C-alpha beads as a LAMMPS data file, in Angstrom:
LAMMPS data file: protein, C-alpha beads

251 atoms
250 bonds

1 atom types
1 bond types

-500.0 500.0 xlo xhi
-500.0 500.0 ylo yhi
-500.0 500.0 zlo zhi

Masses

1 110.0

Atoms # bond

1 1 1 345.778 -141.160 -327.107
2 1 1 347.447 -143.218 -329.818
3 1 1 350.010 -141.277 -331.868
4 1 1 351.305 -142.247 -335.327
5 1 1 353.220 -140.400 -338.022
6 1 1 352.191 -139.785 -341.597
7 1 1 354.924 -142.147 -342.732
8 1 1 353.269 -144.884 -340.643
9 1 1 349.672 -144.103 -341.648
10 1 1 349.545 -142.236 -344.989
11 1 1 346.004 -143.531 -345.392
12 1 1 344.861 -140.944 -342.823
13 1 1 345.636 -137.997 -345.106
14 1 1 342.139 -137.752 -346.615
15 1 1 340.519 -137.870 -343.176
16 1 1 342.936 -135.195 -342.012
17 1 1 342.118 -132.929 -344.955
18 1 1 338.398 -133.159 -344.178
19 1 1 339.066 -132.373 -340.521
20 1 1 341.313 -129.440 -341.455
21 1 1 338.547 -127.937 -343.593
22 1 1 336.268 -127.876 -340.542
23 1 1 338.938 -126.592 -338.143
24 1 1 339.990 -123.368 -339.898
25 1 1 338.292 -120.422 -341.618
26 1 1 337.804 -120.902 -345.348
27 1 1 340.238 -118.138 -346.316
28 1 1 343.109 -119.988 -344.615
29 1 1 342.594 -122.937 -346.945
30 1 1 343.489 -120.712 -349.924
31 1 1 346.971 -119.683 -348.767
32 1 1 349.210 -120.110 -351.842
33 1 1 352.463 -120.331 -349.848
34 1 1 351.131 -122.996 -347.499
35 1 1 349.486 -124.921 -350.342
36 1 1 352.655 -124.678 -352.408
37 1 1 354.897 -125.965 -349.636
38 1 1 352.572 -128.580 -348.135
39 1 1 353.081 -131.429 -350.662
40 1 1 356.866 -131.121 -350.244
41 1 1 356.603 -130.974 -346.450
42 1 1 354.420 -134.062 -346.434
43 1 1 357.020 -135.910 -348.528
44 1 1 360.235 -134.576 -346.982
45 1 1 359.074 -134.514 -343.346
46 1 1 356.555 -137.366 -343.145
47 1 1 358.012 -138.505 -339.796
48 1 1 357.240 -135.066 -338.320
49 1 1 353.500 -135.050 -339.122
50 1 1 351.653 -136.499 -336.131
51 1 1 348.174 -137.991 -336.153
52 1 1 346.409 -138.319 -332.784
53 1 1 343.991 -141.236 -332.809
54 1 1 341.135 -142.047 -330.449
55 1 1 342.301 -145.304 -328.834
56 1 1 338.741 -146.646 -328.641
57 1 1 337.681 -146.010 -332.236
58 1 1 340.998 -145.497 -334.088
59 1 1 339.399 -142.362 -335.569
60 1 1 341.444 -139.242 -336.168
61 1 1 341.087 -136.918 -333.168
62 1 1 343.744 -134.330 -333.971
63 1 1 346.944 -133.526 -335.821
64 1 1 350.182 -131.747 -335.044
65 1 1 352.136 -130.690 -338.132
66 1 1 355.768 -129.749 -337.614
67 1 1 358.924 -129.055 -339.617
68 1 1 362.579 -129.358 -338.531
69 1 1 364.916 -126.502 -339.430
70 1 1 368.125 -124.772 -338.418
71 1 1 367.739 -122.146 -335.689
72 1 1 370.533 -120.800 -333.488
73 1 1 368.226 -120.255 -330.500
74 1 1 368.262 -116.456 -330.652
75 1 1 365.319 -114.116 -331.095
76 1 1 367.182 -112.467 -333.964
77 1 1 367.296 -115.742 -335.902
78 1 1 363.571 -116.471 -335.527
79 1 1 361.779 -116.658 -338.878
80 1 1 359.745 -113.573 -339.732
81 1 1 356.510 -115.581 -339.988
82 1 1 355.107 -119.071 -340.421
83 1 1 355.492 -118.651 -344.167
84 1 1 359.237 -118.209 -343.699
85 1 1 359.368 -121.306 -341.489
86 1 1 357.919 -123.362 -344.334
87 1 1 360.322 -122.086 -346.961
88 1 1 363.344 -122.111 -344.619
89 1 1 362.801 -125.719 -343.556
90 1 1 362.596 -126.900 -347.161
91 1 1 365.651 -124.849 -348.144
92 1 1 367.682 -126.297 -345.272
93 1 1 366.612 -129.777 -346.365
94 1 1 367.801 -129.132 -349.943
95 1 1 371.092 -127.761 -348.605
96 1 1 371.612 -130.854 -346.465
97 1 1 371.888 -128.858 -343.238
98 1 1 371.347 -130.671 -339.952
99 1 1 368.240 -129.264 -338.208
100 1 1 368.508 -128.024 -334.638
101 1 1 364.901 -127.145 -333.808
102 1 1 361.340 -128.220 -334.488
103 1 1 358.607 -125.739 -335.388
104 1 1 354.931 -126.464 -334.922
105 1 1 353.066 -125.120 -337.940
106 1 1 349.569 -126.378 -337.233
107 1 1 347.479 -127.996 -334.518
108 1 1 343.965 -129.063 -335.435
109 1 1 341.457 -130.927 -333.281
110 1 1 338.365 -132.709 -334.556
111 1 1 335.088 -131.156 -333.430
112 1 1 334.187 -134.399 -331.671
113 1 1 337.316 -134.201 -329.496
114 1 1 337.529 -130.534 -328.609
115 1 1 337.841 -129.712 -324.915
116 1 1 339.694 -132.938 -324.118
117 1 1 343.184 -131.514 -323.758
118 1 1 344.498 -132.626 -327.148
119 1 1 346.389 -129.367 -327.592
120 1 1 348.468 -130.212 -324.515
121 1 1 348.918 -133.744 -325.836
122 1 1 350.221 -132.312 -329.117
123 1 1 352.820 -130.216 -327.278
124 1 1 353.915 -133.234 -325.238
125 1 1 354.305 -135.285 -328.407
126 1 1 356.199 -132.450 -330.066
127 1 1 358.722 -132.397 -327.217
128 1 1 359.050 -136.166 -327.485
129 1 1 359.697 -135.824 -331.205
130 1 1 362.444 -133.294 -330.471
131 1 1 364.178 -135.740 -328.129
132 1 1 363.909 -138.566 -330.646
133 1 1 365.623 -136.473 -333.309
134 1 1 368.111 -134.665 -331.084
135 1 1 366.520 -131.219 -331.532
136 1 1 367.101 -128.570 -328.884
137 1 1 363.913 -126.480 -329.177
138 1 1 360.233 -126.786 -329.965
139 1 1 358.844 -123.438 -331.096
140 1 1 355.658 -122.246 -332.778
141 1 1 354.123 -119.048 -334.165
142 1 1 350.911 -119.066 -332.129
143 1 1 347.631 -117.961 -333.699
144 1 1 345.574 -117.015 -330.608
145 1 1 342.315 -118.929 -330.424
146 1 1 339.953 -116.157 -329.354
147 1 1 341.566 -113.152 -331.046
148 1 1 339.001 -113.473 -333.855
149 1 1 336.324 -112.345 -331.369
150 1 1 338.248 -109.089 -330.845
151 1 1 339.475 -108.130 -334.337
152 1 1 339.652 -104.413 -333.566
153 1 1 341.888 -104.862 -330.483
154 1 1 345.603 -104.393 -331.286
155 1 1 347.399 -107.734 -331.308
156 1 1 350.117 -106.681 -328.860
157 1 1 347.480 -105.659 -326.301
158 1 1 345.369 -108.764 -326.753
159 1 1 348.194 -111.227 -326.126
160 1 1 348.852 -109.568 -322.753
161 1 1 345.265 -109.925 -321.538
162 1 1 345.014 -112.044 -318.395
163 1 1 342.265 -113.741 -316.406
164 1 1 341.573 -112.985 -312.752
165 1 1 343.928 -115.811 -311.737
166 1 1 346.796 -114.181 -313.643
167 1 1 346.944 -116.758 -316.420
168 1 1 346.684 -115.644 -320.064
169 1 1 343.201 -114.830 -321.313
170 1 1 343.631 -116.645 -324.613
171 1 1 343.233 -120.458 -324.277
172 1 1 345.981 -121.404 -326.754
173 1 1 348.462 -118.963 -325.244
174 1 1 347.428 -120.180 -321.790
175 1 1 348.130 -123.779 -322.805
176 1 1 351.618 -122.813 -323.963
177 1 1 352.367 -121.030 -320.680
178 1 1 350.968 -123.771 -318.448
179 1 1 353.006 -126.346 -320.367
180 1 1 356.144 -124.314 -319.675
181 1 1 356.730 -122.443 -322.931
182 1 1 358.317 -118.992 -322.947
183 1 1 357.199 -116.108 -325.116
184 1 1 359.895 -115.269 -327.645
185 1 1 358.268 -112.259 -329.287
186 1 1 355.696 -111.205 -331.852
187 1 1 356.397 -112.313 -335.424
188 1 1 358.101 -109.592 -337.419
189 1 1 355.816 -110.170 -340.410
190 1 1 352.111 -111.064 -340.441
191 1 1 350.548 -113.917 -342.329
192 1 1 349.007 -112.332 -345.416
193 1 1 345.886 -113.590 -347.168
194 1 1 344.777 -111.972 -350.408
195 1 1 342.148 -112.484 -353.074
196 1 1 339.658 -110.759 -355.328
197 1 1 336.500 -109.277 -353.850
198 1 1 334.500 -112.174 -355.280
199 1 1 336.971 -114.621 -353.683
200 1 1 336.387 -113.082 -350.266
201 1 1 332.628 -113.005 -350.791
202 1 1 332.775 -116.714 -351.598
203 1 1 335.045 -117.518 -348.633
204 1 1 333.021 -115.520 -346.097
205 1 1 329.445 -115.557 -347.391
206 1 1 329.396 -111.755 -347.040
207 1 1 328.923 -108.903 -349.490
208 1 1 331.363 -105.993 -349.611
209 1 1 329.483 -103.066 -351.187
210 1 1 332.165 -100.451 -350.495
211 1 1 335.872 -100.196 -349.798
212 1 1 336.982 -100.312 -346.165
213 1 1 337.629 -102.575 -343.191
214 1 1 335.301 -105.494 -342.440
215 1 1 334.895 -107.946 -339.575
216 1 1 334.795 -111.486 -340.983
217 1 1 334.340 -114.774 -339.188
218 1 1 337.509 -116.401 -337.913
219 1 1 339.879 -113.537 -338.815
220 1 1 342.198 -112.007 -336.217
221 1 1 342.080 -108.549 -337.814
222 1 1 339.900 -106.565 -340.185
223 1 1 339.697 -107.551 -343.827
224 1 1 340.675 -104.530 -345.935
225 1 1 338.628 -104.342 -349.138
226 1 1 339.555 -102.124 -352.085
227 1 1 336.864 -102.168 -354.772
228 1 1 338.979 -100.039 -357.140
229 1 1 341.728 -102.675 -357.150
230 1 1 339.236 -105.551 -356.762
231 1 1 341.300 -106.896 -353.858
232 1 1 340.715 -107.982 -350.307
233 1 1 343.724 -108.192 -347.989
234 1 1 344.036 -109.604 -344.492
235 1 1 347.183 -109.457 -342.351
236 1 1 347.363 -111.550 -339.159
237 1 1 350.193 -111.423 -336.645
238 1 1 351.271 -114.475 -334.642
239 1 1 353.338 -114.658 -331.463
240 1 1 356.304 -116.976 -330.913
241 1 1 356.364 -119.389 -327.963
242 1 1 359.008 -122.016 -327.391
243 1 1 360.356 -124.825 -325.234
244 1 1 364.015 -125.549 -324.533
245 1 1 364.287 -129.330 -324.724
246 1 1 366.201 -131.099 -321.966
247 1 1 367.396 -134.417 -323.448
248 1 1 367.580 -135.958 -319.970
249 1 1 364.080 -134.953 -318.877
250 1 1 361.748 -137.905 -318.624
251 1 1 364.564 -140.345 -319.324

Bonds

1 1 1 2
2 1 2 3
3 1 3 4
4 1 4 5
5 1 5 6
6 1 6 7
7 1 7 8
8 1 8 9
9 1 9 10
10 1 10 11
11 1 11 12
12 1 12 13
13 1 13 14
14 1 14 15
15 1 15 16
16 1 16 17
17 1 17 18
18 1 18 19
19 1 19 20
20 1 20 21
21 1 21 22
22 1 22 23
23 1 23 24
24 1 24 25
25 1 25 26
26 1 26 27
27 1 27 28
28 1 28 29
29 1 29 30
30 1 30 31
31 1 31 32
32 1 32 33
33 1 33 34
34 1 34 35
35 1 35 36
36 1 36 37
37 1 37 38
38 1 38 39
39 1 39 40
40 1 40 41
41 1 41 42
42 1 42 43
43 1 43 44
44 1 44 45
45 1 45 46
46 1 46 47
47 1 47 48
48 1 48 49
49 1 49 50
50 1 50 51
51 1 51 52
52 1 52 53
53 1 53 54
54 1 54 55
55 1 55 56
56 1 56 57
57 1 57 58
58 1 58 59
59 1 59 60
60 1 60 61
61 1 61 62
62 1 62 63
63 1 63 64
64 1 64 65
65 1 65 66
66 1 66 67
67 1 67 68
68 1 68 69
69 1 69 70
70 1 70 71
71 1 71 72
72 1 72 73
73 1 73 74
74 1 74 75
75 1 75 76
76 1 76 77
77 1 77 78
78 1 78 79
79 1 79 80
80 1 80 81
81 1 81 82
82 1 82 83
83 1 83 84
84 1 84 85
85 1 85 86
86 1 86 87
87 1 87 88
88 1 88 89
89 1 89 90
90 1 90 91
91 1 91 92
92 1 92 93
93 1 93 94
94 1 94 95
95 1 95 96
96 1 96 97
97 1 97 98
98 1 98 99
99 1 99 100
100 1 100 101
101 1 101 102
102 1 102 103
103 1 103 104
104 1 104 105
105 1 105 106
106 1 106 107
107 1 107 108
108 1 108 109
109 1 109 110
110 1 110 111
111 1 111 112
112 1 112 113
113 1 113 114
114 1 114 115
115 1 115 116
116 1 116 117
117 1 117 118
118 1 118 119
119 1 119 120
120 1 120 121
121 1 121 122
122 1 122 123
123 1 123 124
124 1 124 125
125 1 125 126
126 1 126 127
127 1 127 128
128 1 128 129
129 1 129 130
130 1 130 131
131 1 131 132
132 1 132 133
133 1 133 134
134 1 134 135
135 1 135 136
136 1 136 137
137 1 137 138
138 1 138 139
139 1 139 140
140 1 140 141
141 1 141 142
142 1 142 143
143 1 143 144
144 1 144 145
145 1 145 146
146 1 146 147
147 1 147 148
148 1 148 149
149 1 149 150
150 1 150 151
151 1 151 152
152 1 152 153
153 1 153 154
154 1 154 155
155 1 155 156
156 1 156 157
157 1 157 158
158 1 158 159
159 1 159 160
160 1 160 161
161 1 161 162
162 1 162 163
163 1 163 164
164 1 164 165
165 1 165 166
166 1 166 167
167 1 167 168
168 1 168 169
169 1 169 170
170 1 170 171
171 1 171 172
172 1 172 173
173 1 173 174
174 1 174 175
175 1 175 176
176 1 176 177
177 1 177 178
178 1 178 179
179 1 179 180
180 1 180 181
181 1 181 182
182 1 182 183
183 1 183 184
184 1 184 185
185 1 185 186
186 1 186 187
187 1 187 188
188 1 188 189
189 1 189 190
190 1 190 191
191 1 191 192
192 1 192 193
193 1 193 194
194 1 194 195
195 1 195 196
196 1 196 197
197 1 197 198
198 1 198 199
199 1 199 200
200 1 200 201
201 1 201 202
202 1 202 203
203 1 203 204
204 1 204 205
205 1 205 206
206 1 206 207
207 1 207 208
208 1 208 209
209 1 209 210
210 1 210 211
211 1 211 212
212 1 212 213
213 1 213 214
214 1 214 215
215 1 215 216
216 1 216 217
217 1 217 218
218 1 218 219
219 1 219 220
220 1 220 221
221 1 221 222
222 1 222 223
223 1 223 224
224 1 224 225
225 1 225 226
226 1 226 227
227 1 227 228
228 1 228 229
229 1 229 230
230 1 230 231
231 1 231 232
232 1 232 233
233 1 233 234
234 1 234 235
235 1 235 236
236 1 236 237
237 1 237 238
238 1 238 239
239 1 239 240
240 1 240 241
241 1 241 242
242 1 242 243
243 1 243 244
244 1 244 245
245 1 245 246
246 1 246 247
247 1 247 248
248 1 248 249
249 1 249 250
250 1 250 251
């Protein structure tokens, strides 16, 4: 797989945005914190946005978006959520602080290249990026791939599910573990997605005739609809996994 950065191939941004739209549920594309931070991240951290290209066609096969930030390596200093990672990384940049860690904020794989191990490739490239920039950890708030099929199962129970061979049930968590990542803990705060009832009806293609909890496609938990307030709210927990980077490994 050929790997380039956004700073090397800014022309791939439009192709990436189309691929991203297909890779995630519609409601995730309307996250005001992500959308507010993204243009700055793309500008400030262009060398940390990786495009994975099919070597035969030069077409975009996947992306790994990351941000460098200051982390002391302790569980206590982990950001509360991915939203805090975004804002903390940009704040540290403005303050001129030297980053110590790299956080993966998004992995997306084109439909045409799913099942080819690109998630593992992204983690390998992330560790390489850490070594290039002298960063001691690669961490990420993992959004489990199959949790959306079990939205009524408590998150803390789901992430401990295992297959008969003892490996994690969830494919994305399993990839982390098989690659050597350690679980650092569940995020203290969930990712929160909010909109009017009509917003959620547009994003999901469903009708919400009464207040209550609803199963919606792609969501890790139930969407809570309140017709009186004309609001729909979804809260999704993530779980931290991380790699300690050995600067001598692979040298």
